[in-house]
N, C-alpha and C positions, 0 to 999 in steps of 0.2 A: 730381603732382610726381614727377619722376624721381629715381632714387637719386643721380645726380650733383649734384642741387640740395641734397642733404642732406650732402654730403661736408664742406663748411666747418663746419657745426654739429657733425658727428661729430668733426672734429679738435679743436674747442674742448672738446667733452665728453671726448675722450681726454686733453687737457691736465689737465682737472679730475680725471679718474680716475687719472692718474699721480701726483698730489700725495701721497697716502698712501705710495706706494712711495718717493718722493723723501725724504719725512720719515723713513721707516723706515731708509733707508740712512744718513741723518745720525745718527740715534739709534744705529744699529749701528756707527758710527765709520768708514764707508767713504767717504772723500773722493772716490775715483775713481768709484764708482757714483753718488754724489750729484751730482757735476758732470756725468757722462754723462747721467743721467736728466733733470737740469735743462736741459741743452743740448737734449735731445730735445724737451722740453716747449716750450722757447723757439722751436724750429724749427717746431713746429705753430702757434705764435702767428703767425709770419711767413707761413706757408703758408695758414692759414684765410682771412685777409682777401684775400690775392691770389686764391685760388680763388673766393671769394664774388664778387669783381668780375669775374673771368674767366668764370665760369659764369653770371653774372647771377643769382646766388642770394643777393643781399644782402637782409637782413630785419631787422626790429626784434628778433626773437628771436635772430638771429645776433649782433647788436651786443651785446645783453644777455649772452648766453652767453660771448662773447669777453671782455667786460669782467669778468664774474665769474671767469672762468678767469684773467684777468690779476691780479685781486686775490688770489686763492688762490695763484697762482704766486709773487707778490711776498711774501706772508706766509710761505709754505713756504721760499722761498729765504732770506729773512732769518733764519728760525728755524734752518734748516740751517747757515747760516754762523755763527750764534751758537753752535751746538753744536760744529761742527767747527773753527772758527777763533775761539775766544772772545777771544783777545788782540786780534785785528784788530777784532772787533765792539766790544770795550770802547774801543779807541782811536778808532774811527770813529763811536761812538754818537751824538754831536751831529749829524754829517752825516746819518746814517740817520734820526734823529728829525726833522730838518728836512725831509728828502725825504718822509717819511711824512705829516707835517703838510700839506705842499704838495699831495701826492697826494689825501689824504682830505678836505681842505678843500673841494675841488671836489665830491666825492661828497656830503658833508653838505649843502653849499649847494644842490646839485641836488635833494636830497630835500626840503629846506625850501621852496625856491622852485618847483620843477617837479613835486614829488611822486615823483621817481625819480632814479636816478643818470643823469647826462647822457649818457655814452657817446659823446662827440664824435669820438674817434679823430682828433685833429688831426694835421697834418703834423709839428708840433713834438713831439708825444708819440711819433710813430713814430721820429723821429730820436733822442729820448731812449731809447726801448727798445733801439735798436741800441747807442747810446753806453753805456748802463748795462751791457748784456751784455758788451761789449768791455772796459769798465773793470774788470770782475771779474778778468780775467787778470792784469794787473799788481798789483792789490790783493791777491788771494789768494796770488799767488806772492811777495808781499812785496817787489816791485821798487819800486813807487811807488803812493801813494794819490792823486796829482794827477789822473789820469784819472777816478777815482771822484768826486773833489770837483767836477770840471768837470761830470760827469753829474748830480750832485745839484743843482748850480747851474742846469743846464738844466731839471731837474725843477721847480724853483721857478718858473722862467720859464714853463714849460708850465702850471703851476697858476694863475699870474696870468692867462695868456691864456685858460684855460678858465673862470676866474671872470668875466673880462670878457665872454666869449661868453655865459655863463649870464645875465649882467646885460642883455645886448643882445637876445637872442632873446625874442620875446614869449611863446612857449610851447615845449614840448618839441619838439625837432627832432633827427632822427637825426644823421648825420655832418655836422660843420661843420669844414672843414679849417683855417680861420684866423679870427682876429677880424675881418678884413676881410670874409670871407664872412658872418659874423654881422651885421656892420653892414649889408650889402646885404639880408639877410633882414629885418632890422628896418625898413629903409626900404621894402621891398616890402610889409610887413605893415601899413603906415599907410594 
């Protein structure tokens, strides 16, 4: 394997490695550094998948690494927001909790049914990732919470779709873009 084929996994690993620094900036009270490092981490999230497809370096390890980096980034982001913007976190706690339940219901069900986190990387989850990141701007600037509420509603819809995918696929499958693709996989498996 060439070095180029490892670049997507290195970007996911970089995102994981950045999380202690992101959390330390929050604990240190630096909103600017927290946001800057978190944006940098989110950019690696967008770039690793793109490069994996472009370089034909997609792998089960890469999907797992990306998903674990996503989980860690989500927890670190939520913790940092709770530290730096406690009033916003308190006000939006029901929305945050609903989003977390939707997100992790899929992970838990995947472990129960498939013995591992599903890591589907659906099209809807990719839209959610962008929507969630963009919704942070008006939320943290205290302009409007509506985009964040829309993003959390989308996250619940993503969770429902991913649970449906987990019910439909006969065994663990890597990327499954939509429930329609899962239905086709199920029919092909018969």
